[in-house]
C-alpha positions in Angstrom: 146.1 190.7 126.4 149.5 189.9 127.9 147.9 186.8 129.5 146.5 185.8 126.1 149.9 186.0 124.4 151.6 184.2 127.3 149.0 181.4 126.9 149.5 181.3 123.1 153.3 181.1 123.5 153.0 178.3 126.1 150.7 176.3 123.7 153.2 176.8 120.8 156.0 175.5 123.0 154.0 172.4 124.0 153.2 171.7 120.3 156.9 172.2 119.4 158.1 169.8 122.1 155.5 167.3 121.1 156.7 167.5 117.5 160.3 167.1 118.7 159.3 164.0 120.7 157.6 162.5 117.7 160.7 163.1 115.6 162.8 161.1 118.0 160.8 158.0 117.5 159.9 158.4 113.8 160.5 155.0 112.2 162.8 154.6 109.2 161.8 152.9 106.0 163.8 149.8 105.1 165.7 151.8 102.4 166.6 154.4 105.0 167.8 151.7 107.4 170.0 150.1 104.7 171.4 153.6 103.8 172.3 154.3 107.4 176.0 153.8 108.4 177.1 150.9 110.6 177.0 152.0 114.3 174.4 154.7 113.7 171.2 154.7 115.8 168.2 153.3 114.0 164.4 153.1 114.7 162.2 150.8 112.7 158.6 149.8 112.9 158.2 146.2 111.9 156.5 142.9 112.5 157.7 139.8 114.4 157.9 136.8 112.1 159.8 134.4 114.3 162.3 134.4 117.1 165.0 132.3 118.8 164.7 131.0 122.3 164.6 133.7 125.1 167.5 133.7 127.5 169.1 136.1 130.0 166.6 138.8 129.3 167.4 138.8 125.6 165.8 137.5 122.4 166.8 137.4 118.8 164.0 138.2 116.4 163.4 137.7 112.7 161.2 140.6 111.6 159.7 141.9 108.4 157.6 144.7 106.9 156.2 145.0 103.4 159.3 146.9 102.4 162.0 144.6 103.8 163.2 142.3 106.6 165.4 142.7 109.7 167.5 140.5 112.0 167.4 141.9 115.5 170.2 140.3 117.6 169.9 139.9 121.4 167.2 142.5 121.8 166.5 143.4 125.5 163.3 141.6 126.5 161.8 140.2 129.7 160.5 136.6 129.7 157.0 138.0 130.2 157.3 140.2 127.1 158.9 137.4 125.1 155.6 135.6 125.2 153.9 138.5 123.5 156.3 138.4 120.5 154.0 136.2 118.4 154.1 136.1 114.6 152.5 139.2 113.2 153.0 141.4 116.3 153.9 145.0 115.4 156.9 146.4 117.3 158.8 149.7 117.4 162.5 148.8 117.6 165.2 151.3 118.7 168.8 150.2 118.4 172.1 150.5 116.4 172.8 149.3 112.9 175.4 146.5 113.1 177.3 144.3 110.6 179.0 141.1 111.3 180.6 138.9 108.6 178.3 140.4 106.1 175.1 140.1 108.2 173.3 143.5 108.5 171.4 143.5 111.7 170.1 145.6 114.6 172.0 145.4 117.9 171.7 146.9 121.4 168.0 147.1 120.7 164.9 147.7 122.8 161.3 147.6 121.7 157.8 148.7 122.3 154.7 146.7 121.4 152.5 148.6 118.9 148.8 148.2 118.7 147.1 147.9 115.4 147.5 145.8 112.3 149.6 142.6 111.9 151.7 141.3 109.1 153.1 137.9 108.2 155.3 137.6 105.2 154.9 134.9 102.6 158.1 133.1 101.5 159.7 134.7 98.5 161.0 132.4 95.7 164.7 133.4 95.5 165.8 130.4 93.4 166.7 132.6 90.4 169.2 134.5 92.6 171.1 131.4 93.7 174.8 131.9 92.9 174.4 135.5 91.8 175.2 138.9 93.4 171.4 139.5 93.7 171.2 136.9 96.4 172.2 139.4 99.1 169.2 141.5 98.2 167.1 138.9 99.9 169.1 139.0 103.1 167.0 138.4 106.3 163.8 137.7 104.3 161.8 134.4 104.5 162.8 132.8 101.2 162.4 129.5 99.3 165.0 127.8 97.1 163.5 125.2 94.9 165.0 122.1 93.3 168.4 122.1 95.0 170.5 119.0 95.4 171.9 117.8 98.7 175.7 117.3 98.7 178.0 115.4 101.0 178.7 117.7 103.9 182.3 116.5 104.5 184.8 113.7 103.6 182.7 111.3 105.6 180.1 111.3 102.8 177.3 112.1 105.2 174.5 114.5 104.1 174.6 116.6 107.3 176.7 117.2 110.4 175.9 118.0 114.0 177.7 120.9 115.8 177.2 118.8 118.9 177.2 115.2 117.7 177.0 113.7 121.2 174.2 115.7 122.8 172.5 116.9 119.5 171.7 120.1 121.3 173.1 122.6 118.8 173.0 123.5 115.1 172.7 121.1 112.3 174.6 121.7 109.1 174.2 120.6 105.5 175.2 121.6 102.0 173.0 122.2 98.9 173.9 122.9 95.3 172.3 124.3 92.2 173.8 125.1 88.8 177.3 124.2 90.1 177.1 126.6 93.1 177.2 125.0 96.6 176.2 126.7 99.9 176.4 125.6 103.5 173.1 126.1 105.4 171.9 125.2 108.9 169.1 124.4 111.2 169.6 127.0 113.9 169.0 125.1 117.1 167.6 128.0 119.1 165.1 128.7 116.3 164.2 125.1 115.5 165.3 122.5 118.0 165.9 118.7 117.6 162.2 118.0 118.2 161.0 120.0 115.2 159.9 118.7 111.8 162.7 120.5 110.0 165.5 119.2 112.3 164.2 115.7 111.7 163.9 116.2 108.0 167.5 117.2 107.7 168.5 114.2 109.7 166.7 112.1 107.1 168.4 113.6 104.1 170.5 111.5 101.7 173.2 112.8 99.4 171.6 113.4 96.0 168.1 114.3 97.3 166.5 117.1 95.4 164.6 119.3 97.8 162.9 122.7 98.3 164.3 124.7 101.2 162.6 127.5 103.2 164.1 129.7 105.8 165.4 133.1 106.8 168.3 134.2 104.7 170.9 135.0 107.3 174.4 136.0 106.0 177.7 134.6 107.3 180.5 135.3 104.8 177.8 134.5 102.2 174.3 133.1 102.4 173.6 130.9 105.4 169.9 130.0 105.4 168.4 129.5 108.8 166.2 126.7 107.6 162.7 126.3 108.7 161.3 123.7 106.2 162.6 121.0 103.9 160.3 119.3 101.4 161.0 116.8 98.6 
């Protein structure tokens, strides 16, 4: 009888430890992530949508789930694993909630590949939120703004500007306006380089062009779309 109770106690301890282990990796909902304080540890299960270029065993990922989107900055990643981060791939991300100039992100992150379903988000039409306080609610999502007008970027009158005008190996900036509200957006070079359709499309813009813009709604002291498509 004593052996039976000892065995039963051991089994209970195993199940308890297993439950504790599961609790440590339980993923948050997007609402729970947003409610967490800056610098708190976070765990989210989400899906890769896109990523910037891999470098120095780090990669910056744009991710989304059905309940919200995430910007995962400089996540630890080998070059071999970077090749596995294809659109739709489910990942379990462990890191810290960060905030920089208004951008809510995950920093100091590691990840695990998760087998199972995949998910790719469709662009959300956020045009009605342009110039309103509601715009921040679309932060990090893949969004579309329709019917915006290209403005002169600076006093030169040009429709865009290079961060690196000589080598053209860095970001490309432009301004767009709607209903009297103008924002500065960019083509993030490490997301879409100078050989991509969107980079070339911005280089072809003229002041006064009316276009639709698609991209990930990054935040830098206000909306700063990381543009992935431009169409007239």
